[in-house]
C-alpha positions as CSV (number, residue, x, y, z in Angstrom):
1,M,74.7,170.3,40.4
2,D,77.8,169.6,42.7
3,T,76.9,166.5,45.1
4,L,78.1,164.6,47.9
5,L,78.3,161.0,48.4
6,G,78.2,159.5,52.5
7,I,78.2,156.0,53.4
8,D,77.2,155.3,57.0
9,L,78.7,151.7,57.6
10,G,76.7,150.2,60.7
11,T,76.9,147.5,62.9
12,T,74.7,145.5,61.2
13,G,73.5,147.3,58.2
14,I,74.9,149.8,55.5
15,K,73.3,153.1,54.0
16,A,74.5,155.0,51.4
17,A,73.2,158.8,50.6
18,V,73.6,161.1,47.4
19,C,73.1,164.7,48.8
20,S,73.3,168.1,47.3
21,S,75.8,170.5,49.3
22,E,72.2,172.2,50.4
23,G,71.6,169.1,52.0
24,L,69.1,167.7,49.6
25,L,68.8,164.4,49.7
26,L,68.3,162.8,46.1
27,G,68.9,159.1,46.5
28,E,70.0,156.6,49.1
29,S,69.8,152.5,49.9
30,Y,70.5,150.4,52.7
31,V,71.4,146.4,52.8
32,E,71.8,144.6,56.6
33,Y,74.6,142.4,57.1
34,P,74.7,139.5,59.8
35,L,76.8,139.3,62.9
36,I,78.5,135.8,63.6
37,T,77.9,134.8,67.2
38,P,79.1,131.0,67.4
39,S,79.3,131.2,71.5
40,A,79.2,133.6,74.6
41,G,81.1,136.6,74.5
42,V,82.2,135.9,70.7
43,V,80.8,138.7,67.8
44,E,82.8,138.7,64.5
45,Q,81.8,140.0,61.2
46,D,82.8,139.2,57.8
47,A,85.0,142.1,56.7
48,R,84.8,141.7,53.1
49,L,81.1,142.4,53.2
50,W,81.9,146.0,54.4
51,W,83.8,146.8,51.2
52,T,81.2,144.6,48.8
53,L,77.9,146.0,50.6
54,T,79.3,149.2,50.3
55,C,79.9,149.0,46.3
56,A,76.2,147.7,46.1
57,V,74.4,150.4,47.9
58,V,76.6,153.1,46.7
59,R,75.7,152.1,43.2
60,Q,72.0,151.9,44.5
61,A,72.0,155.2,45.8
62,L,73.4,156.6,42.4
63,A,71.1,154.8,40.5
64,A,68.4,156.5,42.6
65,S,69.5,160.1,42.2
66,P,68.4,162.5,39.7
67,A,72.0,163.9,39.7
68,H,74.5,162.2,37.4
69,A,77.0,159.7,39.6
70,S,79.9,161.8,37.9
71,Q,78.4,164.9,39.8
72,V,79.8,163.3,43.3
73,R,82.4,165.7,44.0
74,A,83.5,163.7,47.6
75,L,82.7,161.0,49.6
76,A,83.1,160.1,53.5
77,I,82.5,157.2,56.0
78,S,80.3,157.7,59.0
79,S,81.3,154.4,60.9
80,Q,81.0,152.1,63.8
81,G,83.7,152.2,66.1
82,I,86.7,150.0,67.2
83,S,85.6,146.5,65.1
84,F,88.4,145.4,63.5
85,V,90.0,143.1,61.1
86,P,93.8,141.8,60.4
87,V,95.2,142.4,56.9
88,D,97.7,141.7,54.7
89,E,100.2,143.9,52.7
90,K,97.4,143.9,50.1
91,G,94.8,144.6,52.8
92,R,93.1,141.5,52.7
93,P,91.6,139.9,55.6
94,L,93.1,137.5,57.5
95,R,90.4,136.0,59.3
96,N,86.8,137.4,60.7
97,A,86.4,141.2,61.8
98,I,86.5,141.1,65.8
99,N,83.3,143.3,66.7
100,W,83.0,145.9,69.1
101,L,80.1,143.5,70.7
102,D,82.1,141.0,71.6
103,T,84.2,140.5,75.1
104,R,86.6,137.6,75.0
105,A,89.1,139.5,76.0
106,T,88.2,139.5,80.0
107,D,91.8,138.0,80.8
108,E,93.6,140.9,78.9
109,I,91.8,143.5,80.8
110,E,92.9,142.3,83.9
111,A,96.9,142.2,82.4
112,V,96.0,145.6,81.7
113,R,94.9,146.9,85.2
114,Q,98.1,145.0,86.7
115,R,100.5,147.0,84.7
116,F,98.3,150.6,84.9
117,S,95.7,152.0,87.4
118,D,92.2,152.9,86.5
119,E,93.4,156.7,87.2
120,A,96.7,156.5,85.0
121,L,94.3,154.6,82.3
122,F,91.7,157.4,82.1
123,R,93.9,160.3,82.5
124,M,95.7,158.9,78.9
125,T,92.8,157.3,77.1
126,G,89.5,159.2,78.6
127,K,88.5,155.4,79.2
128,R,88.0,152.5,81.6
129,A,89.2,149.4,81.2
130,S,87.2,147.4,78.7
131,P,86.9,144.6,76.6
132,S,85.2,146.3,74.0
133,Y,88.2,147.9,73.3
134,V,91.0,147.0,70.6
135,L,94.1,146.8,72.8
136,P,92.5,143.5,74.9
137,K,91.4,142.0,71.5
138,L,94.7,142.5,70.0
139,M,96.0,140.9,73.1
140,W,93.6,138.3,72.7
141,L,94.9,137.6,68.9
142,R,98.7,137.3,69.8
143,D,97.8,134.9,72.7
144,H,95.5,132.6,70.8
145,E,96.1,132.9,67.3
146,P,99.8,134.1,67.5
147,E,100.3,132.9,63.6
148,L,97.8,135.1,62.3
149,Y,98.9,137.8,64.6
150,D,102.6,137.1,63.1
151,R,101.2,137.6,59.5
152,T,99.3,140.5,60.2
153,H,100.3,143.8,58.2
154,K,97.7,146.1,59.7
155,F,95.3,146.1,61.9
156,L,92.3,148.1,60.3
157,M,88.8,149.1,61.9
158,A,85.6,149.0,59.5
159,Q,86.2,152.7,58.4
160,D,90.0,152.1,57.7
161,Y,89.2,148.9,56.0
162,V,86.9,150.4,53.4
163,L,89.3,153.7,53.2
164,F,92.0,151.2,52.2
165,Q,90.0,149.6,49.2
166,L,89.1,153.5,48.5
167,S,92.4,154.9,48.1
168,G,95.0,152.1,49.0
169,Q,96.3,154.2,52.0
170,F,95.9,152.8,55.3
171,V,94.5,155.5,57.5
172,T,92.2,156.0,60.5
173,D,90.6,158.9,62.0
174,H,90.8,160.4,65.4
175,S,87.6,159.7,66.8
176,M,88.3,155.9,65.6
177,A,91.5,155.3,67.3
178,G,90.1,157.2,70.4
179,G,88.3,154.5,70.9
180,T,90.9,152.0,70.9
181,L,92.4,152.1,74.6
182,L,96.2,153.0,72.9
183,Y,95.4,156.6,72.1
184,D,96.7,159.7,73.6
185,L,94.2,162.5,74.1
186,T,96.5,165.0,74.9
187,R,99.2,163.9,72.7
188,E,96.7,163.6,70.0
189,A,98.3,160.2,68.9
190,W,99.1,156.3,69.5
191,S,100.1,156.4,73.0
192,P,103.9,155.4,73.1
193,E,103.3,153.9,76.5
194,L,101.1,151.8,76.1
195,L,102.1,150.3,72.7
196,H,105.4,149.7,74.5
197,A,103.7,148.6,77.8
198,F,101.9,145.5,76.0
199,G,104.4,145.4,73.0
200,I,102.3,146.5,70.3
201,D,104.0,147.5,67.1
202,P,102.9,151.0,65.9
203,R,103.9,150.3,62.1
204,R,100.9,147.8,62.1
205,L,98.3,150.6,63.1
206,P,97.4,152.9,60.5
207,E,98.2,156.6,60.5
208,I,96.1,158.7,61.9
209,R,94.5,161.6,60.3
210,W,92.2,164.5,60.9
211,S,88.6,164.1,59.8
212,G,87.1,166.2,57.2
213,S,90.9,166.2,55.6
214,S,91.5,164.9,51.5
215,M,93.6,161.5,51.0
216,G,93.2,162.4,47.2
217,A,91.5,161.3,44.6
218,I,89.8,158.0,44.8
219,R,91.2,154.6,42.8
220,A,90.7,154.7,39.4
221,E,89.5,151.2,39.3
222,V,87.2,151.7,42.1
223,A,85.7,154.8,40.4
224,S,85.1,153.0,36.8
225,E,83.6,150.4,39.3
226,L,81.2,152.1,40.8
227,G,80.5,154.9,38.1
228,L,82.1,157.7,39.9
229,S,84.4,160.1,38.2
230,Q,88.2,159.6,39.0
231,D,88.6,163.2,40.6
232,T,86.4,162.5,43.4
233,V,87.6,162.9,46.5
234,V,88.3,160.3,49.3
235,A,87.7,162.2,52.5
236,V,88.8,161.2,56.2
237,G,85.0,160.5,58.1
238,G,84.5,159.2,61.8
239,Q,83.2,157.1,64.3
240,D,79.3,157.2,63.8
241,Q,78.0,158.9,67.1
242,K,80.4,161.4,66.5
243,C,79.5,162.0,62.7
244,A,75.4,162.0,64.0
245,A,76.3,164.5,66.2
246,L,78.1,166.8,64.3
247,G,74.7,166.1,61.8
248,A,72.5,166.6,64.5
249,N,73.9,170.8,64.9
250,I,75.9,170.0,68.1
251,R,77.9,173.1,69.6
252,A,78.6,174.4,73.0
253,G,76.5,174.1,75.7
254,V,74.0,171.8,73.9
255,A,73.8,168.0,74.0
256,T,72.8,165.6,71.2
257,V,71.0,162.4,72.3
258,S,70.6,159.7,69.9
259,L,67.5,157.4,70.3
260,G,68.1,154.5,68.2
261,T,68.7,151.3,70.1
262,A,71.3,152.9,72.3
263,S,71.4,156.7,73.9
264,A,74.8,158.5,73.3
265,I,74.5,161.4,75.1
266,S,77.2,164.1,73.6
267,C,78.5,167.1,74.5
268,I,81.8,169.2,73.0
269,V,84.4,171.1,74.4
270,D,87.8,173.0,73.2
271,R,89.9,171.2,75.4
272,P,90.7,167.6,76.6
273,T,88.4,168.0,79.3
274,L,88.3,164.2,82.0
275,D,85.9,163.3,84.5
276,P,87.8,163.7,87.5
277,D,85.2,160.4,89.0
278,R,85.5,158.2,85.8
279,R,82.1,158.4,84.7
280,I,82.0,159.9,81.4
281,P,84.5,159.1,78.9
282,T,86.2,161.1,76.5
283,F,86.8,161.0,72.6
284,P,88.0,163.5,70.0
285,F,85.9,164.7,68.3
286,V,85.7,164.4,64.3
287,V,86.7,168.5,63.9
288,Q,90.2,169.4,64.8
289,G,90.4,171.3,68.5
290,Y,86.8,169.7,70.0
291,W,86.6,166.8,71.8
292,D,83.8,164.6,72.8
293,I,82.0,164.1,76.2
294,E,79.7,161.1,75.4
295,G,77.6,159.3,77.8
296,V,75.5,156.2,77.0
297,V,72.2,154.4,77.8
298,G,73.1,151.3,76.9
299,T,69.1,150.1,75.7
300,A,66.9,153.0,75.1
301,G,65.0,152.3,71.7
302,G,66.0,149.1,72.5
303,A,64.3,148.7,76.0
304,L,61.3,150.1,74.4
305,R,61.6,147.5,71.5
306,W,62.0,144.9,74.2
307,L,58.9,146.0,75.8
308,H,57.2,145.9,72.6
309,D,58.0,142.7,71.4
310,V,57.7,140.4,74.9
311,L,54.4,142.6,76.2
312,F,52.8,144.3,73.4
313,P,53.5,142.3,70.3
314,N,50.7,143.3,68.5
315,T,50.7,147.0,69.5
316,S,52.1,149.5,67.2
317,F,54.5,152.0,68.7
318,T,51.8,154.8,67.9
319,Q,49.7,152.9,70.1
320,L,52.0,152.3,72.7
321,D,52.1,156.1,72.5
322,D,49.0,156.8,73.3
323,M,48.9,154.0,76.1
324,A,51.7,156.1,77.8
325,A,50.2,159.6,77.5
326,G,47.3,157.9,79.5
327,S,49.4,157.4,82.6
328,P,50.4,160.4,84.5
329,A,54.2,161.7,85.1
330,G,55.8,159.2,87.2
331,A,53.6,156.4,85.8
332,N,51.2,156.0,89.1
333,G,54.8,155.0,90.9
334,V,56.3,152.2,88.6
335,F,60.0,153.1,87.6
336,F,61.9,150.8,85.1
337,Y,65.5,150.8,84.6
338,P,66.4,150.1,81.3
339,H,69.8,148.3,82.2
340,L,69.1,145.3,80.1
341,S,72.3,144.9,79.1
342,G,74.3,145.8,82.0
343,A,74.4,149.8,83.2
344,G,76.7,152.1,80.9
345,S,77.4,155.3,82.1
346,P,77.2,156.7,85.1
347,H,77.3,153.5,86.5
348,W,79.2,151.1,84.4
349,R,78.1,148.0,85.9
350,A,77.7,145.5,83.1
351,D,76.6,142.7,86.0
352,L,72.9,145.0,86.8
353,T,70.0,143.9,85.1
354,G,66.9,145.6,84.1
355,A,64.2,146.3,86.5
356,F,60.4,147.3,87.4
357,L,59.9,148.6,90.7
358,G,56.4,149.5,92.4
359,L,54.6,147.3,90.6
360,T,51.2,146.9,91.9
361,L,47.7,145.5,91.3
362,A,46.5,148.7,90.3
363,A,49.4,149.4,87.6
364,A,47.9,149.8,84.1
365,P,49.8,148.7,80.8
366,G,50.2,152.4,80.2
367,D,51.8,152.9,83.4
368,I,54.4,150.4,82.4
369,V,54.7,151.6,78.8
370,R,55.5,155.2,80.6
371,S,57.6,153.6,82.8
372,V,60.2,153.1,80.0
373,L,60.0,156.2,78.1
374,E,60.8,157.8,81.6
375,G,63.3,155.3,82.6
376,V,65.3,155.7,79.9
377,A,64.9,159.8,80.2
378,F,66.1,159.8,83.8
379,Q,69.7,158.0,83.0
380,I,70.0,160.9,80.4
381,R,69.4,163.5,83.1
382,E,72.0,161.2,85.0
383,N,74.2,161.6,82.1
384,V,73.9,165.0,81.9
385,E,74.1,165.8,85.7
386,A,77.4,163.8,85.5
387,M,78.9,166.3,82.8
388,E,77.7,169.7,84.6
389,S,79.6,168.3,87.8
390,F,82.6,168.5,85.9
391,E,81.9,171.8,84.2
392,V,80.7,171.0,80.7
393,P,77.6,172.9,80.1
394,V,74.3,171.8,79.0
395,R,71.6,174.2,78.1
396,E,69.3,172.5,75.5
397,L,69.1,169.1,74.2
398,I,69.0,168.0,70.5
399,L,66.9,164.4,69.8
400,F,67.3,162.7,66.8
401,G,66.8,158.8,65.7
402,G,63.6,156.5,65.7
403,G,62.4,157.4,69.3
404,A,62.9,161.3,68.4
405,R,59.4,160.1,66.3
406,S,57.9,160.0,69.6
407,A,55.9,163.3,70.5
408,I,55.2,162.4,74.3
409,W,59.1,160.8,74.6
410,S,60.6,164.0,73.7
411,Q,58.2,165.9,75.9
412,I,58.9,163.2,78.8
413,I,62.6,163.9,78.0
414,A,62.7,167.8,78.0
415,D,60.4,167.5,81.4
416,I,62.6,165.1,83.3
417,T,65.6,167.1,82.0
418,N,63.9,170.4,82.5
419,R,65.5,171.7,79.4
420,P,64.3,172.4,76.0
421,A,64.5,169.5,73.4
422,Q,65.3,170.2,69.5
423,V,64.3,167.1,67.0
424,V,66.1,166.7,64.0
425,E,63.8,166.5,61.3
426,M,66.3,164.7,59.2
427,V,66.8,161.2,59.8
428,D,69.9,160.0,58.8
429,V,72.1,162.2,60.8
430,A,74.8,159.6,60.9
431,N,75.7,160.1,56.7
432,W,74.6,163.9,57.2
433,G,77.6,163.9,59.0
434,A,79.9,162.1,56.7
435,I,78.8,164.4,54.4
436,L,79.4,167.6,55.8
437,L,83.7,166.1,56.0
438,A,83.1,165.0,52.4
439,G,82.1,168.8,51.8
440,A,84.8,170.1,53.5
441,A,87.6,167.7,52.1
442,A,86.7,169.3,48.5
443,S,86.1,173.1,49.7
444,I,82.4,172.6,49.3
445,L,81.3,173.0,53.1
446,D,82.9,175.2,55.5
447,I,82.0,173.5,58.8
448,D,81.6,176.1,61.6
449,M,81.1,175.0,65.5
450,T,78.7,177.5,66.5
451,G,75.9,175.5,64.8
452,G,75.1,178.3,62.3
453,A,76.0,177.2,58.6
454,R,75.1,173.7,59.3
455,R,71.8,172.7,57.7
456,G,70.4,169.5,59.7
457,G,66.7,170.3,58.9
458,H,65.7,170.5,62.7
459,G,62.0,170.8,63.6
460,T,59.6,170.4,67.1
461,I,61.2,172.4,70.4
462,Y,59.7,170.6,73.2
463,R,59.8,173.0,76.2
464,P,59.4,172.2,79.5
465,S,56.6,173.9,82.1
466,A,57.7,174.8,85.1
467,Q,55.3,173.0,86.7
468,A,56.3,169.3,84.9
469,A,60.0,170.1,85.6
470,S,59.3,170.2,89.3
471,H,56.7,167.8,89.3
472,Y,59.3,165.0,87.4
473,D,61.8,166.5,90.1
474,A,61.1,164.8,92.8
475,I,60.0,161.6,91.4
476,Y,63.8,162.0,89.8
477,Q,64.7,162.0,93.5
478,R,62.8,159.0,94.8
479,Y,63.7,157.2,91.3
480,R,67.6,157.3,91.9
481,R,67.4,156.4,95.5
482,Q,65.8,153.3,94.2
483,E,68.8,153.1,92.0
484,E,71.0,153.1,94.8
485,T,69.9,150.0,96.5
486,L,69.9,148.4,92.9
487,L,73.4,149.5,92.8
488,R,74.8,148.2,96.2
489,K,73.7,144.5,95.6
C-alpha cells in the first residue's frame, strides 16, 4: 500500500498524519510548542523546534500507522504563514523566528506608505500595508540588528526552513510568498519594484516553486533518522489556510469557512482578481492557475472560547449549544461584535474592540451565547457580500474546524448567509491538503479543481429555510447599522 505523509506546521503546534491515497487516516501525532512574548507587540518562536518537533511527530505518526514507514511515497507541509527566521549558509538559525503575530514594525509600515500609495501597494500585492507581513519586519531587522542582517544568507518562512532540512534546498511556494508583501500577483514572482525600493537583496529570499511540485528525494541522512525510504519524494507544500481550503474541496462558486480560533473565508478564481475597495486580500493558491480571495474574522472560535472561559467556565461547549438553541433567532435583540483582537476584513480596524449591544435586564444567558454564534455568522456574511460585490460568486459554503462540530452554529451560518453549508467530516483538512500535494508530486493523485476527484469526507448539509433567511435578513440590517456606529468612533 502506498501511503503519504502530511505535516501541519501550525503557530503553536505541529501535527503529522499518515494517510492512504484514498484518504484513510492510518496514524497521526500532535505536539504543542510555545510562543515567546517578551514585550508588547513582540512575538517570536524558536525556529529549531520547527524541525526537532517535526521529526518527533513524524516518527510518532509512523509508529501509530499499520503501514510500514518505507511505504511512504511522498510528504508535504501545510504551514503557518509569514513567520520567518534568518539563517546562515548551512540553514542554521541566527536568532529566534519573528512570528506572524508580531507587530513591532509599525514605523516601517509608515516608511512603506511614504514610498507606495495604498492603491499601488494593493494593486501589486493584493494586500494592505500591515506590520504582520515580512517586508516591514525585514526593514526592522536591518535597522535594529544590522550585523545579524548582514550575516544572513536566507530569510526562510516556517515551511521553507523545514523543506531545507528535508531536501537541502532553499525553496518556498507561491502561497507563502504571496503573504510577504514582497510578491507581485501579476508576475507571480518577487516584486522587483518593492525589492529595489527597500533595498532587499533577492538572493536572500528563497526560490519560489509551485505547491505540489517535486523537490526530489529526501536527504539520505534524514530518511535514515525518520525511518523513511531514501526514495521518499519531498513535495512543495503551502500556507495552511490554502491547504485547508484544498483539503475541504474548494471549487468555483464555493467558499470554504474555517471555524477555528479565527475564521478564514476563502474563494478561488482563475485570474488574479482584486477588490477595488481593498477590503478582501488576494493570494496565489496552492494550485497553479488559481487565486485565493480570502477574508478573515480574527476571533471566531476564539470568541466562543473567550465567552466560555470568562462567563461559563463550568459549562461544556455542548451545553453552550443547548443554551443557544433556547434563544430565538436574533438572540432577543442582543448583538455581539467579535472584534476581540481588532476587526479584520472587510473593515480592517485594528483599533476596534469587541462589544455586546442590546443588553437589557431581560437578556438571558442563552441570548448572550446565541449572540456570539450569530455575531460571527454576520461577519462571515459581510465578507461573502464583499466578495460578491466584485464578481466572486458564492453559491454555497463548506465549513470545517472545531466550530463546525456545532450543529446549531452551522445552521445559524446557513440561515444568516442564506446559503447551504456543508460540514467536512475530516477533522484535519490542512493535513489532507498537504497530502493531496504530496500525492500530486509523486504522481499518485491528480488534483481536480472541479471538486470531483478529491476525497475530504463531507458530512451533513445545513440548508437555510426561506422563513429563517428572511427573518435573519432584517436582523442583519439592524446589526450592520449598529456596527456602522461602532466604526465611526
